C-alpha positions in Angstrom: 38.5 161.3 95.9 42.2 162.1 96.3 42.8 164.9 93.8 46.4 165.2 94.8 46.9 161.6 93.7 45.2 162.3 90.4 47.4 165.5 89.9 50.5 163.4 90.6 49.4 160.8 88.1 48.9 163.6 85.5 52.3 164.9 86.3 53.9 161.6 85.5 54.3 159.8 88.8 54.0 156.1 88.1 52.9 155.0 91.6 50.2 157.6 91.7 49.0 156.5 88.2 48.9 152.9 89.5 46.8 153.9 92.5 44.4 156.0 90.4 44.0 153.0 88.0 43.4 150.6 91.0 40.9 153.2 92.5 39.0 153.3 89.2 39.0 149.5 88.9 37.8 149.1 92.4 35.2 151.8 91.9 36.4 153.9 94.8 37.0 156.7 92.3 35.0 157.5 89.1 36.1 158.6 85.8 33.3 161.2 85.9 34.8 162.7 89.0 38.2 163.1 87.3 36.5 164.5 84.2 34.9 167.1 86.4 38.0 168.1 88.2 40.5 167.8 85.2 38.6 168.4 82.0 41.7 169.5 80.2 43.2 166.0 80.1 40.1 164.9 78.2 40.1 167.6 75.6 41.1 166.7 72.0 41.8 169.3 69.4 41.0 168.4 65.8 44.5 169.2 64.7 46.2 166.8 67.1 47.4 163.4 66.1 46.8 160.4 68.2 49.1 157.4 68.8 48.4 153.9 69.8 49.8 152.4 72.9 50.1 148.8 74.0 49.4 147.7 77.5 51.3 144.6 78.6 51.6 142.8 81.9 51.0 139.6 83.8 47.6 138.0 83.8 45.2 139.4 86.3 46.9 142.8 86.7 44.0 144.9 85.3 45.0 145.5 81.7 41.5 145.1 80.4 40.2 147.9 82.8 42.0 150.4 80.5 40.0 149.4 77.4 
């Protein structure tokens, strides 16, 4: 797993995020690996509020892999 790619995605680099999502969809990277290396991005404090986001895009681009 390319941890630098995941770190870049966390830091807001859109291309890195796209590559991470593709790796997850193609199963060359697992969410468990990311959770082990970057547990802080999965933590949720009870006093935080959550927002909803909408994922849009052309058919077949992998939107459903995010759900």
